[in-house]
C-alpha positions, 0 to 999 in steps of 0.5 A: 500499500505504501508503494501505491501511495508513493506513486499517487503522490508522484503522479499528483506532483507531475500533473500539478506541474503540467497543469500550472504550465498549461494554465500559464501558457494560455493567452490572457484577455489582452493576449499578453502573459507568460505565453508570449515570453515562451513564444506562445504568441508566435507558435499559435500559428502551428495549431491554426487560428484558434487551435492553440487556445482549443488545444491548451483549453482541452489540455487544461481540462484533462489535467484538471480532471486528473488533478481532481482524481488523484486528489480524491485517490490520495485522500482515500488511500491516506485515510487508511493510515493513522499516526498511531499505526506506527507506534509499538503496541506496548508503549508505556504511559508517559510519566506523570508530572511532578507537583508544582514547586511551592510558592516563595514566601515574600 
């Protein structure tokens, strides 16, 4: 179960990173943004007039769905784990605190 949990976390980080990149590459309302820095404005002709926006929108939707699915899977897998599961069965009780010191006379 630990291997599955680790794989889910790894894929979740990968999908999160790709989702961030896909959102940042999309052109904003003004057409600017970080997409223009990486050549997003000039490379949109590769996909056609509206092709880049459609491709990035679909990629964002798919990545968002994967992000949601991995989040739910991690929550369900992690809900079976407990902090007390790692503690040994014969853990001794903590020692009681000693009595507080007597107040000093004035």
